[in-house]
N, C-alpha and C positions, 0 to 999 in steps of 0.2 A: 711573445707580447705580454706584458704584465696587465692582468685584470685587477681593477680595483675590489678590495673586499669590503668588509663591513666598515672600514674606516677607522677614524680615532676612537669612536664610541665602543669599539670592541674591547679595547683594553681596560674600561672602566668595568667591563662585565667579567673578564676572564683574566685580565693582566697577562703576563707572559710567564709561563709555568713550565717546570722541568717535566721530564717524561715520567716522573713518578707519580703524577696525577693520573687517577684513572680515566680511561680515554671516554667511557659512557657517561660522564657527569651531565646532569641536566642543567638548563639554564637557571632555574630556581635556586640551585644550591651552588652554583659556581661562586659565588661570593663568599663561601665558606673555605675555599680552596687556599691553600698556602700560597703567597704571593712570590713571584720570581725573586730571587735573592742576590743578583748581581746589581745592587743599587748604584755602583760607582758608573755603570754604563746603561742602566735602565732608564733612558729618556724616552717620553712618549711619542712613539712615532706610528706612521700609518701602516696598518696591515694590508698586505697585497696578495693576490693570488699569482703564484708563479708557475710556469709550465715546469713540469718535472724533468723534461727534457733538457733545460737549460741549468740544472743544478748539478754540481759536482760535490762529492764528499771530500772532507778534509783528510789528506793522507797523514797528517800529524795527529789524528784523532787518537786521544789516550786510550778510548775503549776499542779493543781489537776483536773481543768475542760477543757475537749476539744470539741469544738463546732463540733457536728455531721455533720451538713450541710457543714461547711467548710473543714472538714476531708474528706467528700465524694468528695468534689470539687477537693482537693489536690489530692486524689487518682485516679481520672479520669484523671488528668492531667499527673500523673505519669506514667498511663498505656501508654500513647502516647509519652511523652517525656523522660521518665525515671526520676531518681532523679538527679537534676542538682547539688544541694549543698550537699557536704558531710557531713554525721553526725560525732560528736566527741565521741570517746569511750576510756575508759581505759580497761586493761586487767585484769580480776578477776578470777585466776586460769586457767581454760580452756576455759572460757568464756568471753564475754565483757560486759561492762555495759555502757549505753548511758550518756554522759554528756551533750550534746547540739545536739537537733534533734529529740527528742521523737516524735513528730508531723510527720515529714517526715518517721519515723521508723513505725508508726501506719498506715499511709497512704499507705506506701509500703505493709505491710500485707495486707490491704484491697484489693490493687491491685494484689494480689496473686504473687507477686515478690518473688524470692528466695534469692536474694543477694541485698545489698545496698552499695553504696561507702561511705567509712568511713575514718577517720584519727585516728590513735590509738596514745593516749598521755600518758605520764608517769607522771601524776599528783599526788600530795599528797593529803591526805583526805581534808585538808584545801583548796586546790587549787580546788578540785572536787565540794566542796560547794560553793566557791566563783564563779566559773565559771557558774555553774548551775543557781545560782541566777541572775547573770549578764545577761545571755543568755535570761533568761525569762523576766527580766525587760526592755529589749529593744524592745519587742514585744508591738505592738501597742494595740493589743486586749486583753491584759492580765486584768483579772477582778481586779478592784479597790482594793479589799480587799487583793488578793494575791500580788498586787503590794505593798502595805502598809507593809504585812507582810515580803516580801522579803527585802525590804528597811530597815526595823526594825532589821532583822536578820544580815544584812551587818553591822550594827552599834553596835549590841549587841555581835555578835559572833567574829567579825572581828576589832571591835574597830575603825570603820569607823565614820568619822564626818558627818554632814549633807551636809557640803561643798564638801567633798570627793565624796560622793554618787552623788550629783548633777553635779560635774564636770565630773565624769566617764560616767554618762548617758546622758551628754549633757542637762541637764534640770536646771532651776533656784533652788535657795535654797528654796525660798518660796513655789515652786511646790513640792519639797520633804517633807518640813515640814507639808504642808497641807495634803499631801497624808498619811504620818504617823499618823497624827491626826486623821485618819478615824478609827484607833484601838480603840480610847475612846468612839465610838458609842455603844449603847446597842445592845446586843446579837441578839434581834429581828429585830433590823433595819440591823446589818451586814448580817443576813441570807437573808433579802430581796434583798440587794445589790448582794450577791452571786448568787442569783437566777435570777439577771438581771430584778428584778422589780423596782429597783431604778437606776439611772444613776450615774457616778461619780460626776456630777454638782450637782445633788440632795444631795448625800451624803455630799459634801462640805459644802452645806449650813445648813444641819441638825447637823453637828457638832457644830455649835455655839448655839444649844439648849441645855442648861445644865440640864434642867428639864426631867427627865427620861420620866415620862409618856406624857408630851407635845411632846418629841422627837419621840417617838413611835406613837402617835396620828396623828402627821404631816406626818410620813412616810406612814401610812395607808391611808391618804388622797391623798397621791401623786399617789398611785396605784388606789384607787376608783374614783378619780375625774381627774385622767390624767393631773395633774398639771405639768406645765412646769417649768423649773429651775426659771424663773424669777416669776412665779406664786407662788412658794415656798418661793423664798426670800421675797417677799411682807408678805405672811403668818407668817414667822418667824420673821419678824421685828414687825408685829402686835402682836404675841405672846409674844415677849419681852416687848412691851409696857404694855400689861395687866399683866403680871406674875412678872416683875422684882422687882418692889417696893413691891409688896405684900410679896414676900418670903424674903425679907431683913430685919434684925432687925435694931433696932434703933441704936445701936452701930456701925453697918457697914455703915449706911447712915451719921452717925456723922464722921466716919473716911473719908469718901469721901469728905465731906464738908470741913474737916481740910486739907487734901491733896490740894483742890483747892485753899484754902486760902493760904498755905504755897507755893505752886509752882506757883500760879498766872495763871493758866490756867485751861480749862476744865477738870475734871476728871469724868470718868464714870466707873460703875462696872456692869458687867454681871454676875449673878448667886446669890449664897446665902452665909451663914455665912461659910458653909461646903465647897463649892467649886464654884469656878468662875474665872473671869479675870477682872484686873484694867485696864483700858485705860487712857493714859495720852496724851492729844492732843497738838501738837506744830504747829505753823503756818508759821515759817520761819526757815532758819539756825541759825539766831540770837536768835529766841525763843528757839531752841534746845540748842544751847550754853548757854543761861541763866539758862535753867533747869539743864543742867549737871555742871554748876558753883555752883548752890545750893546743888547738890547732893554730890559735893566734900566737901563742908562746913560741910554738915551734917556727913561725915565720921569722 
């Protein structure tokens, strides 16, 4: 049975917040907390107390890993202060499914609570998926690969552009682009990132290594030698210098020479005949305009 909570007045004090808000916040400072960001769906609705026994997790939850230590700390806080931020659920038959707040739900069960404050939403299946993705992406401790997959899913399933993702999450477009690029890493390297053996900074450096064996070797060196991100950047730079030219055909090197001659600027290539990137340098706005004019003429 649903128990009435503090009612509509609660959101005027707390709003609906993500899990990144500290659990032990006091009533006096609650108004200073960052408000819930899913404005498209954030209609003011009543907060109710739902029995934990009637709530199910979302099997399509983007977040797969929950830190046991952090969960225990949150559980201890809930034992003392209760759950301050209501979870978001939708009704599924006679039960409820979590859309946002699974971490609070898990911690409440650990704290042996019987109920949890919740807001019941009337979402479509599309909105359920979108909000679940956004709720997780706004967490600071999300695994880099979970973050990359969630961003990619917003773009592939909902047609979002990188600019839209960046705008909604309050991040720059390059940050979004570099995060999604992590999906191009080798499976063995991705596994190491998911196990927190390699940080997000290490991962971004490794993306630049197109040679599969070299990428995996460098990833293992990070773990074995405790390399810092700066150490890895130097190793990656050295690896490129040793392997790039050796892996390139005469035709590819000739293409780079031709591009340098036509464009009148430095052109470099990273990779080989099968996969890689071509970089075109420019040194001023006038230089960029000059290259743009050349490209227009080529059209």
